[in-house]
RODO-2510 file (C-alpha; in nm, 4 decimals, decimal comma):
residues 399
     n   res          X          Y          Z
     1     m     0,0000     0,0000     0,0000
     2     r     0,1240     0,3489    -0,0831
     3     k     0,1049     0,5935     0,2050
     4     k    -0,0595     0,9257     0,1154
     5     i     0,0782     1,2569     0,2344
     6     g    -0,0771     1,5894     0,3278
     7     s    -0,1911     1,8398     0,0679
     8     m     0,0670     2,0983     0,1756
     9     k     0,3557     1,8601     0,1131
    10     r     0,2057     1,7610    -0,2197
    11     r     0,1926     2,1251    -0,3269
    12     l     0,5615     2,1593    -0,2514
    13     i     0,6581     1,8451    -0,4389
    14     l     0,4426     1,8904    -0,7513
    15     p     0,6503     2,1694    -0,9099
    16     l     0,9559     1,9467    -0,8838
    17     l     0,7768     1,6563    -1,0486
    18     l     0,6632     1,8556    -1,3486
    19     a     1,0222     1,9217    -1,4530
    20     l     1,1275     1,5576    -1,4507
    21     c     0,9824     1,4066    -1,7683
    22     l     1,2274     1,5487    -2,0194
    23     e     1,5660     1,6662    -1,9036
    24     m     1,6579     2,0309    -1,9612
    25     a     1,2983     2,1049    -2,0574
    26     v     1,1767     2,4632    -2,0431
    27     p     0,8292     2,6089    -2,1085
    28     a     0,7792     2,7548    -2,4543
    29     f     0,5177     2,7971    -2,7224
    30     a     0,5454     2,6084    -3,0511
    31     a     0,5970     2,9292    -3,2451
    32     d     0,9106     2,9932    -3,0380
    33     f     1,0857     2,6666    -3,1223
    34     s     1,3644     2,6993    -3,3766
    35     d     1,2926     2,3507    -3,5177
    36     v     0,9127     2,3851    -3,5442
    37     p     0,8327     2,6128    -3,8406
    38     a     0,4949     2,7826    -3,8392
    39     n     0,3922     2,5766    -4,1443
    40     y     0,4446     2,2392    -3,9741
    41     a     0,1258     2,0323    -3,9840
    42     f     0,1816     1,9441    -3,6158
    43     t     0,2296     2,3016    -3,4949
    44     d    -0,1230     2,3337    -3,3511
    45     a    -0,0828     2,0144    -3,1499
    46     i     0,2614     2,1148    -3,0232
    47     q     0,1242     2,4570    -2,9343
    48     y    -0,1594     2,2971    -2,7403
    49     c     0,0584     2,0501    -2,5495
    50     t     0,3279     2,3016    -2,4600
    51     g     0,0681     2,5599    -2,3611
    52     k    -0,0925     2,3086    -2,1239
    53     g     0,2404     2,1960    -1,9765
    54     i     0,1988     1,8435    -2,1130
    55     l     0,5215     1,8760    -2,3113
    56     s     0,8026     2,1285    -2,2971
    57     g     1,0864     2,2457    -2,5134
    58     y     1,4565     2,2411    -2,4367
    59     s     1,6878     2,5077    -2,3019
    60     d     1,8456     2,5576    -2,6458
    61     g     1,5111     2,6755    -2,7893
    62     t     1,4274     2,3515    -2,9698
    63     f     1,1341     2,1153    -2,9383
    64     r     1,2994     1,8187    -3,1151
    65     p     0,9848     1,6815    -3,2804
    66     v     1,1683     1,3863    -3,4373
    67     e     1,3195     1,2668    -3,1099
    68     s     1,1881     0,9273    -2,9992
    69     v     0,9529     0,8962    -2,7036
    70     t     0,9849     0,6259    -2,4365
    71     r     0,6982     0,4488    -2,2651
    72     a     0,7865     0,6334    -1,9446
    73     q     0,7771     0,9728    -2,1145
    74     f     0,4414     0,9006    -2,2774
    75     c     0,3118     0,7777    -1,9439
    76     v     0,3986     1,1169    -1,7906
    77     m     0,2373     1,3015    -2,0827
    78     l    -0,0876     1,1078    -2,0362
    79     a    -0,0907     1,1710    -1,6634
    80     r    -0,0329     1,5428    -1,7118
    81     a    -0,3009     1,5651    -1,9788
    82     f    -0,5775     1,3508    -1,8274
    83     y    -0,4989     1,2772    -1,4614
    84     p    -0,3348     1,5869    -1,3102
    85     r    -0,4975     1,5408    -0,9684
    86     e    -0,3861     1,1798    -0,9440
    87     l    -0,0399     1,2879    -1,0552
    88     e    -0,0244     1,5434    -0,7750
    89     a    -0,1466     1,2897    -0,5212
    90     n     0,1369     1,0513    -0,6105
    91     a     0,4117     1,3113    -0,6303
    92     y     0,5752     1,1721    -0,3155
    93     l     0,6762     0,8594    -0,5129
    94     k     0,9300     1,0483    -0,7250
    95     s     1,2143     0,9146    -0,5108
    96     s     1,1412     0,5719    -0,6598
    97     g     1,1846     0,7014    -1,0153
    98     w     1,1047     1,0155    -1,2135
    99     f     0,8088     0,8552    -1,3972
   100     i     0,6716     0,6526    -1,1042
   101     p     0,4221     0,9203    -0,9858
   102     a     0,2684     0,9227    -1,3341
   103     a     0,2589     0,5432    -1,3506
   104     a     0,0887     0,5356    -1,0112
   105     a    -0,1595     0,8018    -1,1232
   106     l    -0,2627     0,5982    -1,4258
   107     e    -0,2846     0,2810    -1,2223
   108     d    -0,5028     0,4542    -0,9617
   109     a    -0,7326     0,5667    -1,2442
   110     g    -0,7508     0,2167    -1,3926
   111     a    -0,5662     0,3324    -1,7028
   112     a    -0,2409     0,1350    -1,6686
   113     a    -0,1545    -0,0490    -1,9901
   114     y     0,0598    -0,3147    -1,8199
   115     g     0,0436    -0,5215    -1,5037
   116     h     0,1684    -0,3590    -1,1843
   117     k     0,5161    -0,5168    -1,2033
   118     n     0,5942    -0,4015    -1,5571
   119     w     0,4254    -0,0633    -1,5120
   120     f     0,6786     0,0289    -1,2429
   121     d     0,9817    -0,1412    -1,4019
   122     s     1,2244     0,1175    -1,5403
   123     s     1,3836    -0,1364    -1,7771
   124     v     1,0430    -0,1853    -1,9384
   125     m     0,9237     0,1737    -1,9270
   126     n     1,2438     0,3389    -2,0528
   127     a     1,2230     0,1513    -2,3834
   128     v     1,1218     0,3546    -2,6895
   129     i     0,7466     0,3369    -2,7420
   130     s     0,6062     0,1743    -3,0561
   131     r     0,2839     0,2555    -3,2379
   132     n     0,1422    -0,0687    -3,0935
   133     d     0,2207     0,0352    -2,7376
   134     m     0,0949     0,3887    -2,7873
   135     a    -0,2355     0,2521    -2,9184
   136     r    -0,2719     0,0367    -2,6081
   137     f    -0,1849     0,3248    -2,3721
   138     i    -0,4394     0,5499    -2,5433
   139     c    -0,7122     0,2851    -2,5411
   140     q    -0,6635     0,2247    -2,1678
   141     v    -0,7135     0,5932    -2,0912
   142     m    -1,0253     0,6174    -2,3041
   143     t    -1,1736     0,3033    -2,1533
   144     a    -1,0962     0,4206    -1,8002
   145     k    -1,2803     0,7447    -1,8724
   146     g    -1,5887     0,5566    -1,9858
   147     y    -1,5520     0,5890    -2,3610
   148     t    -1,5809     0,3018    -2,6089
   149     v    -1,5925     0,2856    -2,9891
   150     s    -1,8808     0,1367    -3,1848
   151     q    -1,8307    -0,2141    -3,3215
   152     k    -1,9303    -0,0862    -3,6649
   153     d    -1,6449     0,1641    -3,6694
   154     k    -1,3960    -0,0898    -3,5374
   155     a    -1,4956    -0,3346    -3,8105
   156     a    -1,4594    -0,0623    -4,0734
   157     a    -1,1155     0,0255    -3,9351
   158     q    -1,0065    -0,3388    -3,9440
   159     a    -1,1055    -0,3646    -4,3109
   160     k    -0,8817    -0,0666    -4,3950
   161     i    -0,5690    -0,1906    -4,2151
   162     t    -0,3756    -0,3879    -4,4756
   163     d    -0,1400    -0,5542    -4,2257
   164     y    -0,4102    -0,6387    -3,9707
   165     a    -0,3524    -1,0138    -4,0061
   166     g     0,0001    -0,9651    -3,8719
   167     i    -0,1044    -0,7675    -3,5641
   168     s    -0,0695    -0,9567    -3,2358
   169     e    -0,4019    -1,0384    -3,0727
   170     g    -0,3293    -0,8229    -2,7667
   171     f    -0,2944    -0,5130    -2,9832
   172     q    -0,5855    -0,5681    -3,2233
   173     e    -0,8633    -0,4041    -3,0196
   174     p    -0,6578    -0,0952    -2,9210
   175     i    -0,5371    -0,0461    -3,2782
   176     k    -0,8890    -0,0737    -3,4240
   177     t    -1,0061     0,1793    -3,1667
   178     v    -0,7416     0,4443    -3,2298
   179     f    -0,7610     0,3887    -3,6056
   180     a    -1,1396     0,4264    -3,6089
   181     l    -1,1156     0,7586    -3,4263
   182     g    -0,8258     0,8894    -3,6337
   183     i    -0,6010     0,9251    -3,3266
   184     i    -0,3254     0,7174    -3,4865
   185     t    -0,3785     0,6610    -3,8567
   186     g    -0,2224     0,4279    -4,1122
   187     y     0,0349     0,4843    -4,3826
   188     a    -0,0214     0,5414    -4,7523
   189     d    -0,0215     0,1670    -4,8236
   190     g    -0,2935     0,1139    -4,5610
   191     s    -0,0633    -0,0519    -4,3083
   192     f    -0,0575     0,0329    -3,9392
   193     s     0,3086    -0,0693    -3,8984
   194     g     0,2817    -0,1073    -3,5244
   195     s     0,6498    -0,1768    -3,4622
   196     r     0,7534     0,1714    -3,5751
   197     t     0,8585     0,4043    -3,2977
   198     m     0,6807     0,7278    -3,2099
   199     t     0,8289     1,0758    -3,1853
   200     r     0,7665     1,3810    -2,9663
   201     g     0,5813     1,5552    -3,2480
   202     q     0,3582     1,2546    -3,3047
   203     a     0,2954     1,2202    -2,9309
   204     a     0,1741     1,5808    -2,9216
   205     v    -0,0649     1,5109    -3,2071
   206     v    -0,2196     1,1969    -3,0582
   207     i    -0,2734     1,3650    -2,7211
   208     y    -0,4311     1,6638    -2,8947
   209     r    -0,6629     1,4300    -3,0869
   210     m    -0,7488     1,2414    -2,7679
   211     t    -0,8612     1,5636    -2,6006
   212     q    -1,0952     1,6263    -2,8930
   213     c    -1,2409     1,2755    -2,8754
   214     l    -1,2840     1,2932    -2,4977
   215     s    -1,4380     1,6391    -2,4921
   216     g    -1,7983     1,5154    -2,4828
   217     e    -1,9943     1,2974    -2,2450
   218     p    -1,8673     0,9399    -2,1854
   219     g    -2,0325     0,6738    -2,3983
   220     v    -2,0008     0,4948    -2,7287
   221     l    -1,8039     0,7055    -2,9715
   222     d    -1,8289     0,6847    -3,3468
   223     a    -1,6210     0,8223    -3,6305
   224     s    -1,8094     1,1529    -3,6224
   225     v    -1,6274     1,2585    -3,3052
   226     r    -1,2793     1,2105    -3,4457
   227     q    -1,0388     1,4971    -3,5024
   228     e    -1,2100     1,7972    -3,6538
   229     t    -1,2162     1,7564    -4,0300
   230     k    -1,1301     2,0667    -4,2251
   231     p    -1,2686     2,1129    -4,5752
   232     a    -1,0282     2,0476    -4,8579
   233     p    -0,8473     2,3733    -4,9384
   234     t    -0,8827     2,5660    -5,2598
   235     t    -0,5878     2,7966    -5,1993
   236     l    -0,2249     2,7844    -5,0954
   237     t    -0,1513     2,7810    -4,7226
   238     n    -0,1105     3,1604    -4,7332
   239     g    -0,4661     3,1982    -4,8633
   240     k    -0,3700     3,2928    -5,2192
   241     a    -0,4765     3,1196    -5,5381
   242     v    -0,2823     2,8148    -5,6561
   243     t    -0,0979     2,9799    -5,9426
   244     e     0,2584     2,9493    -6,0646
   245     e     0,3236     3,3124    -5,9724
   246     n     0,2029     3,2647    -5,6153
   247     v     0,3971     2,9390    -5,5771
   248     l     0,7148     3,1183    -5,6879
   249     a     0,6497     3,3916    -5,4308
   250     m     0,6108     3,1304    -5,1557
   251     l     0,9295     2,9549    -5,2655
   252     a     1,1118     3,2861    -5,2358
   253     e     0,9886     3,3217    -4,8779
   254     l     1,0808     2,9633    -4,7964
   255     k     1,4285     3,0278    -4,9329
   256     k     1,4705     3,2922    -4,6631
   257     e     1,3451     3,0565    -4,3943
   258     y     1,5584     2,7673    -4,5183
   259     p     1,8677     2,9333    -4,6686
   260     e     2,1380     2,7903    -4,8919
   261     g     2,3671     2,5522    -4,7072
   262     m     2,1343     2,4986    -4,4094
   263     d     2,1839     2,1668    -4,2270
   264     f     1,8844     1,9409    -4,2975
   265     s     1,9908     1,6482    -4,0795
   266     m     1,6719     1,6688    -3,8709
   267     g     1,4602     1,6004    -4,1785
   268     y     1,0852     1,6548    -4,1981
   269     p     0,9095     1,4373    -3,9386
   270     l     0,5609     1,4955    -4,0782
   271     g     0,6216     1,3714    -4,4303
   272     e     0,4795     1,0246    -4,3757
   273     s     0,1228     1,1553    -4,4058
   274     s     0,1818     1,3932    -4,6964
   275     p    -0,0030     1,3391    -5,0263
   276     v     0,3412     1,3489    -5,1934
   277     r     0,4078     1,0094    -5,0375
   278     l     0,1424     0,8463    -5,2566
   279     g     0,3447     0,9341    -5,5664
   280     t     0,7051     0,9083    -5,4582
   281     h     0,7151     0,6450    -5,1822
   282     p     0,6576     0,3369    -5,4033
   283     y     0,9864     0,3897    -5,5915
   284     s     1,2647     0,1442    -5,5099
   285     r     1,5965     0,3128    -5,4332
   286     a     1,9027     0,2468    -5,6481
   287     e     2,1314     0,2204    -5,3453
   288     d     1,9086    -0,0455    -5,1844
   289     p     1,6200    -0,1735    -5,4008
   290     a     1,4581    -0,3331    -5,0947
   291     t     1,3832     0,0139    -4,9549
   292     h     1,1603     0,2975    -5,0707
   293     t     1,1674     0,6734    -5,0925
   294     s     1,1745     0,8553    -4,7616
   295     n     0,9394     1,1502    -4,7290
   296     t     1,0868     1,2500    -4,3941
   297     l     1,4634     1,2339    -4,4367
   298     g     1,7129     1,3544    -4,6948
   299     c     1,6155     1,4706    -5,0389
   300     g     1,2639     1,3269    -5,0272
   301     g     1,1973     1,4881    -4,6914
   302     w     1,3024     1,8296    -4,8201
   303     a     1,0816     1,8141    -5,1294
   304     t     0,7887     1,6945    -4,9186
   305     l     0,8367     1,9698    -4,6593
   306     l     0,8232     2,2363    -4,9293
   307     s     0,5164     2,0827    -5,0915
   308     d     0,3313     2,0712    -4,7610
   309     a     0,4462     2,4211    -4,6656
   310     m     0,2748     2,5567    -4,9760
   311     l    -0,0188     2,3197    -5,0253
   312     g    -0,0710     2,1659    -4,6813
   313     q    -0,1473     1,8033    -4,5970
   314     n    -0,5240     1,8237    -4,6347
   315     g    -0,6245     1,8050    -4,9982
   316     f    -0,4465     1,8673    -5,3300
   317     p    -0,3786     1,5054    -5,4274
   318     v    -0,0679     1,4180    -5,6264
   319     r    -0,0666     1,3163    -5,9945
   320     k     0,2023     1,2546    -6,2542
   321     v     0,2765     1,4980    -6,5405
   322     t     0,5446     1,5153    -6,8100
   323     l     0,8727     1,7013    -6,7696
   324     a     0,7553     1,9543    -7,0275
   325     e     0,4519     2,0289    -6,8071
   326     a     0,6524     2,0641    -6,4847
   327     r     0,5930     2,3852    -6,2905
   328     p     0,7547     2,5381    -5,9816
   329     g     0,6394     2,3403    -5,6787
   330     d     0,6296     2,0051    -5,8585
   331     v     0,8370     1,7185    -5,7215
   332     m     1,1023     1,5592    -5,9435
   333     v     1,2061     1,1945    -5,9094
   334     q     1,5349     1,1111    -6,0802
   335     l     1,5643     0,7526    -6,2069
   336     n     1,8606     0,5552    -6,3378
   337     s     1,8593     0,3361    -6,6494
   338     e     1,7028     0,0522    -6,4504
   339     g     1,4168     0,2709    -6,3316
   340     l     1,5430     0,2861    -5,9734
   341     l     1,5220     0,6070    -5,7742
   342     v     1,8430     0,8078    -5,7475
   343     h     1,7275     1,1460    -5,6165
   344     v     1,4236     1,3612    -5,5290
   345     a     1,4016     1,7403    -5,5641
   346     m     1,1501     2,0197    -5,6195
   347     i     1,1184     2,2129    -5,9431
   348     t     1,1750     2,5872    -5,8983
   349     r     1,1831     2,6940    -6,2634
   350     r     0,9979     2,5595    -6,5672
   351     a     1,1854     2,3398    -6,8144
   352     s     1,3200     2,4865    -7,1378
   353     t     1,4349     2,3036    -7,4505
   354     g     1,7352     2,3784    -7,6739
   355     n     2,0318     2,2037    -7,8382
   356     g     1,8655     1,8684    -7,7936
   357     k     1,8373     1,9094    -7,4163
   358     t     1,5648     1,9923    -7,1709
   359     t     1,6923     2,1965    -6,8778
   360     f     1,5223     2,2855    -6,5518
   361     v     1,6103     2,4180    -6,2067
   362     v     1,5446     2,2595    -5,8673
   363     t     1,6013     2,2996    -5,4960
   364     e     1,7403     1,9908    -5,3238
   365     a     1,8884     1,8418    -5,0084
   366     a     2,2186     1,6708    -5,0856
   367     t     2,4989     1,5288    -4,8746
   368     d     2,8294     1,7113    -4,8431
   369     n     3,1676     1,5381    -4,8222
   370     q     3,0995     1,4600    -4,4552
   371     g     2,7715     1,2905    -4,5407
   372     v     2,5590     1,5694    -4,3905
   373     y     2,2453     1,6773    -4,5782
   374     k     2,2604     2,0453    -4,6770
   375     l     2,0003     2,2529    -4,8609
   376     h     2,0716     2,3959    -5,2048
   377     w     1,8708     2,6301    -5,4254
   378     d     1,8795     2,7030    -5,8006
   379     v     2,0513     2,3803    -5,9037
   380     d     2,0557     2,3135    -6,2800
   381     y     1,9520     1,9788    -6,4269
   382     s     1,9230     1,8642    -6,7861
   383     w     1,7759     1,5726    -6,9791
   384     s     1,8382     1,4431    -7,3283
   385     a     1,7089     1,1361    -7,5092
   386     g     1,9270     0,8335    -7,4409
   387     g     2,0855     1,0021    -7,1388
   388     k     2,1891     0,8371    -6,8125
   389     y     1,8803     0,9478    -6,6191
   390     t     1,5085     0,9966    -6,6718
   391     y     1,2695     1,2067    -6,4628
   392     d     0,9210     1,1493    -6,3268
   393     i     0,7296     1,4619    -6,2243
   394     w     0,4575     1,4705    -5,9595
   395     t     0,2332     1,7737    -5,9270
   396     r    -0,0288     1,8899    -5,6782
   397     y    -0,1592     2,1790    -5,8868
   398     p    -0,5352     2,1423    -5,9454
   399     s    -0,5987     1,9607    -6,2717
***
């Protein structure tokens, strides 16, 4: 049995507890983080979580959205977000471990995802959290608060998950639940990919979506209560019409925000859900044909970031056009003679033809001689019949 302490002592201990989850963490708003641009799709969620004290930034002014999250860290986030009183009541347990008060809070609320022994075992809880585990943690909280999901929606979710047959039985119900509500969604190929690890940016998003789902009265939820659905856009993210002129103006602004030579090692953590992924991800890579294009790291991540910065992640589906039709803002996929992907970039100037060649200009992320990805603007490319490379072009301009 855990011995409770007086309210005065709890008030003294609570401020110490709230600084323990992430070392060197300092309060900040998302707009203040140097690695969270205003056009990130996760900015609203990060803003919400940092504003509520659920997550914090670091003393160097970063948020580190691509940094992995452990089970213990997510446990603390859930306790801060949904069980603050229980967290305060168990603050005296911090001497047993920095995350133990949060684990005890969730257990007291009936929201612990593991048995008592594992829930308080640092070797278990300090492991990086997977999508499977996060689904189970989320489902436990929702169930403990009296919310369930309709069987109809769970069945519909199951039918959409292409790798459902490979999901372990213990994770099936939680995954169908979070998938049905849009709290954790699948990838472009329809898979849930539960073994993938989760990041700080993704953790902020799922907690934000949970608060929206849990904002009503307890009961059976259906898909209508999922994250607020915004209408498909008809303009660029700055509100202007989707024209070549306006895209060029946005690229000029992005060039100031992401200047020549900038280190792009952190990548673009939100690219997995971008419409660009539907076009570029299926390509096999020349350096390792067993892998596919990344839309978060390296050259593919950079092109995807720019596309989303201008056109967002909600709407404007991708489609293939010819090189002659390519416009600024289109994504270029460079292929070798075997049709394997070599490089990804974004078109910044329309192609022109002369002397048997077609030339065009791109912005790209490329490795330097130390293997570090750096950003480059106004890079010339050319194509001629029978040449070493060919180019596929993917556009998101309205047809």
